C-alpha positions in Angstrom: 131.2 82.9 160.0 129.5 84.3 163.1 126.5 82.5 164.6 123.2 84.2 164.4 122.5 86.9 167.0 119.1 85.6 168.0 118.6 83.9 171.4 118.5 80.2 171.6 118.6 77.4 174.2 120.7 75.0 172.2 122.4 74.6 168.8 123.9 71.9 166.6 126.0 72.3 163.5 125.7 69.7 160.8 128.0 69.5 157.7 125.8 68.3 154.8 127.5 66.5 151.9 125.4 65.0 149.1 128.1 62.3 148.7 127.0 60.9 152.1 123.4 60.3 150.9 121.4 57.1 151.6 119.9 57.1 148.1 119.4 59.3 145.0 121.8 61.5 143.2 123.8 64.6 144.1 121.0 66.8 143.0 118.1 64.8 144.5 118.9 62.7 147.5 117.9 61.4 150.9 120.2 61.6 153.9 120.2 60.6 157.5 121.2 63.4 159.9 122.6 62.0 163.1 122.6 64.3 166.1 124.9 63.3 169.0 126.0 64.5 172.4 122.8 63.1 174.0 120.5 65.3 171.8 117.7 64.3 169.5 116.1 65.9 166.5 113.1 66.6 168.7 115.3 68.9 170.9 115.3 71.5 168.1 112.5 73.5 166.5 114.4 75.6 163.8 117.0 75.2 161.1 118.9 77.4 158.7 121.5 77.0 156.0 124.6 78.9 157.0 126.6 78.3 153.7 126.8 76.0 150.7 129.1 75.1 147.9 127.2 73.9 144.8 128.9 72.9 141.5 127.5 74.5 138.3 128.0 71.2 136.7 124.5 71.0 135.4 123.9 71.6 131.7 122.0 74.3 129.9 120.1 71.5 128.2 119.4 68.7 130.7 118.3 65.1 130.2 114.6 64.9 130.5 114.1 68.4 129.3 115.9 68.1 126.0 113.2 67.3 123.4 111.7 69.4 120.6 109.0 68.4 118.2 109.1 68.9 114.4 105.7 68.8 112.6 105.9 68.1 108.9 102.8 67.5 106.7 100.8 67.1 109.9 103.1 64.4 111.3 105.0 65.0 114.6 108.6 63.8 115.1 110.2 64.0 118.6 113.9 65.0 118.4 116.3 64.6 121.3 119.0 67.3 121.7 122.0 65.7 123.4 122.3 67.1 127.0 125.1 69.7 127.3 126.1 73.3 127.5 126.5 74.8 124.0 127.6 77.9 122.4 125.0 79.5 120.1 127.1 78.6 117.1 127.5 75.0 118.1 123.8 74.6 118.9 122.8 76.2 115.6 124.9 73.8 113.6 123.5 70.8 115.6 119.9 72.0 115.2 120.2 72.0 111.4 121.8 68.6 111.4 119.1 67.1 113.7 116.1 68.5 111.9 117.5 67.3 108.6 118.3 63.8 109.8 114.9 63.5 111.5 112.9 64.9 108.6 110.3 62.3 107.4 109.8 63.8 104.0 113.6 64.2 103.8 113.6 68.0 103.7 116.8 69.9 104.3 117.3 72.3 107.2 120.0 74.8 108.1 120.2 77.0 111.3 122.4 80.0 111.9 122.9 82.5 114.7 122.9 86.2 114.0 125.7 87.6 116.2 124.1 91.1 116.1 120.7 90.1 117.4 121.6 86.8 119.1 118.7 85.1 117.4 118.5 81.8 115.4 117.2 81.6 111.9 116.1 78.2 110.4 115.7 77.7 106.7 114.0 74.6 105.1 114.4 73.6 101.5 112.9 70.8 99.4 109.6 71.3 101.1 107.6 72.2 98.0 105.9 75.1 99.6 104.7 73.1 102.6 105.6 74.8 105.9 106.9 72.9 109.0 106.1 73.8 112.5 108.5 73.7 115.5 107.5 72.9 119.1 110.3 74.1 121.3 108.6 72.6 124.4 111.0 73.1 127.5 113.8 74.4 125.3 111.9 77.6 124.4 114.5 79.9 126.2 117.4 78.2 124.5 115.8 78.6 121.0 114.6 82.1 121.6 110.8 81.8 121.9 108.1 82.5 124.4 106.7 79.7 126.6 104.0 77.7 125.0 104.5 79.3 121.6 104.9 76.8 118.7 106.0 78.8 115.6 105.4 77.9 112.0 108.0 78.6 109.2 106.9 81.7 107.1 106.1 81.7 103.4 109.8 82.1 102.7 110.4 78.8 104.4 112.2 80.6 107.2 111.8 80.8 111.0 113.5 83.3 113.2 113.6 83.4 117.0 111.4 86.0 118.5 113.6 86.5 121.5 117.4 86.5 122.2 118.5 83.0 122.8 119.7 81.9 126.2 122.7 79.6 126.3 123.5 79.9 130.0 122.8 77.2 132.5 120.1 78.1 135.1 121.1 81.1 137.2 118.1 81.0 139.7 118.0 77.9 141.8 116.1 76.7 144.9 117.4 74.2 147.5 114.2 72.4 148.5 113.7 69.9 151.3 111.2 68.4 153.7 113.5 69.6 156.5 111.1 72.6 156.4 108.0 71.9 158.5 105.0 71.7 156.3 107.2 71.6 153.2 105.3 68.9 151.3 104.4 70.9 148.3 106.2 73.1 145.9 105.1 76.3 147.5 106.4 75.4 151.0 109.5 73.3 150.6 112.0 76.0 149.6 114.8 75.9 152.0 117.1 78.5 150.4 117.3 80.4 147.1 120.6 80.5 145.2 121.8 83.1 142.7 124.4 81.9 140.3 124.5 84.5 137.6 128.1 85.5 138.2 129.4 81.9 138.1 130.6 80.5 134.8 129.5 77.0 133.5 131.4 74.3 135.4 132.4 76.7 138.1 131.3 76.5 141.8 128.5 78.5 143.4 129.4 79.8 146.8 126.4 80.6 149.1 126.5 82.3 152.4 123.4 83.3 154.5 123.7 87.0 155.2 120.9 86.9 157.8 120.5 83.4 159.4 117.8 84.6 161.8 115.7 86.1 159.0 116.0 83.1 156.7 115.7 80.3 159.3 112.8 77.8 158.9 110.6 75.9 161.2 112.2 72.5 161.5 110.4 69.3 160.6 111.6 67.4 163.7 109.4 64.3 163.1 112.2 62.4 161.3 115.9 62.3 160.9 115.9 61.3 157.3 115.5 64.2 154.9 115.0 64.7 151.2 117.0 67.5 149.5 116.8 68.5 145.9 117.7 71.4 143.7 115.4 72.9 141.1 115.1 75.9 138.8 112.5 78.6 139.3 109.8 76.4 137.6 110.4 73.4 139.8 112.5 71.4 137.3 115.1 69.3 139.1 118.7 70.2 138.4 121.1 67.3 137.5 124.6 67.8 138.9 126.1 65.1 136.8 127.9 63.3 139.5 129.5 66.2 141.4 128.6 66.6 145.0 127.6 69.7 146.9 128.1 70.6 150.5 126.5 72.9 153.1 126.5 73.8 156.8 123.2 73.5 158.6 122.4 75.1 162.0 119.8 73.4 164.1 118.6 75.4 167.1 116.0 75.6 169.8 114.5 79.0 170.2 114.7 80.5 173.7 111.5 81.1 175.5 113.2 83.9 177.5 112.2 86.8 175.2 108.5 85.8 175.4 108.7 85.6 179.1 110.3 89.0 179.3 107.6 90.4 177.0 104.9 89.0 179.2 106.5 90.5 182.3 106.7 93.9 180.6 103.1 93.7 179.6 102.1 92.7 183.1 104.0 95.7 184.5 102.5 98.0 182.0 99.0 97.0 183.1 99.7 98.2 186.6 101.3 101.5 185.6 
């Protein structure tokens, strides 16, 4: 890969590997970046990601974001969906089993997927006309509902997804880090955005910066220990399940020459 075309006084290439972290996990870690050859982190003012290789080893249903709530007769029961990446058919079967086994009044549930509409339908029996309510919580996309919508079974004791279900692991990711100057909150710490729609589950996402100059960031050069983590578009951290990711960082010091040239041109223009 060619280096950026912008002008700089000095550069340093660093090969990032989450396996070399000081602490944390592959998806959320701290790492010390040692700059050698007599240089120091303070000798640079900018940084960019040239490329990265990230495993799509994260699940569609992740630990920590894998609960739904079932309300029966006014009583709420939390149900854990085992983390994993499921087919719609497999998840439908599991949903019926989990709702039934966690039902406090011992009602019976089945769940099926309509392959034409790609929507789930739940059916409850033994409920004596009482209608349960489902709280999809963070699994609303997987179950085919809008965010913050908690549907109630209809008078036929059925519940059908309002949207097409989404069984795919997250396709829109953000690499976030305090390596970005001022990146202490969720609106400022995005280092690079990653698109993974064309990568199958358990494949590997290959990232290459098409315009390093355009996507470079102001470097936080007050430390040499940096926090990197990967999230979805809502800020939920991605769990890579023990598989490391790598990337190539370019540190550089912007040249002051272009500014000096511009000042000279302005000065000449004033006397013309």
